[in-house]
Structures are given as C-alpha cells and as structure tokens.
N, C-alpha and C positions, 0 to 999 in steps of 0.2 A: 137380694138387691145387687145391681150391677156395680162394678168398680168405676163409678163415675161421680164427680163432684156435683152436688146439688145446686151450687151457686154458679160456678163457672163452666160446668159441663166438660171438664177435663177428664179424659179417659186414658186407657192404656195405649201405648204406641209400640210399633215393632221396629226392630233394627237388627244389627249384627253384633255379636260378641266376637271380638277379634283377638286372637292369641298372639303371643310373641312371634310365632312363626307365620303370622298373618293368615291363619286358618280362620274362616268365617263360619259361624253357626248362628242360626236364627235365635233371637231373644225377644222377650216381651218386657217392656219397661212400664212398671205400674206406677200410678200416681201415689203420692204420700197422703193417703186418706186418713182422716181422724174423725171419730164420732164424738161430737161435742154437744153439751146441753147449754144453750145460751139464753140469757134473759133478754127478752125483747120489750123495751120500754113502751113502744107504741101499742103493743097488744096487751101489755101488763101480764105476761106469762112466759114460761120457759118453752123453748123450741129445741128439739133434738135434730141436729143436722149432721150429714156426712159430707165433710168438706176437706179440701186439700189444705196443707199447712200454709201455703201462700195466700189462700182465700181467708184463712183465720187472721193473718196479719192485716189483710185489707179490711176485714170487719172491725178489728180493733182500732184501725186508723180512721175509717170513715163512718163507723156506726152501724146500727142494725136495721136501718130503714129498708135496705134491699131484702133482708129476710122477711120483714113484715109484709112487703109487697108480694113476695112469693107465697106466703101463707094465705094472704087474702085471695090470691088466684088459685088456691087449693093445690099448688105444686109441692108444698112441704106441709106435713102434718104438725099441728101444734098440740101440746099436751097440757 
C-alpha cells in the first residue's frame, strides 16, 4: 500500500535538506501515518484505516461519519 492517508490523501512531498554550510541535497518528507482500528458507530463494526496523525485528531473531534461514508463507497475495507 502506498504511503498515503486514506482520508485526507496526504502523501510524501520532496524538498531540500540544507546543511549549516548551505549545501542542499534532495530529501523526501513522509507523512506521519498510523494504522488504526476504529469503531464506526454508523456501521456497527471496526474499520482499519491508515491515516495521518492530524486526521486522527480530526476524527476524534468530528466523529466517524466520514469513515462510514468512505466504507459505503468501497474506498476503505471494513472488517
């Protein structure tokens, strides 16, 4: 599976790592992905999602309705 958030679509970005002498070398910045098993009340089951840490905070704030919507569209597998 790709390094991409299933809810927000955030993926790796590229940039430069800059040393003290201002030498630049290419670098890939990866998202802070976490694999979580979340209880979705609307579906009455657990769903395993691969999301960023910021998306997890948004889920805890706003609820799991967005996850339920994606499961119904078959974009995320429910177990």
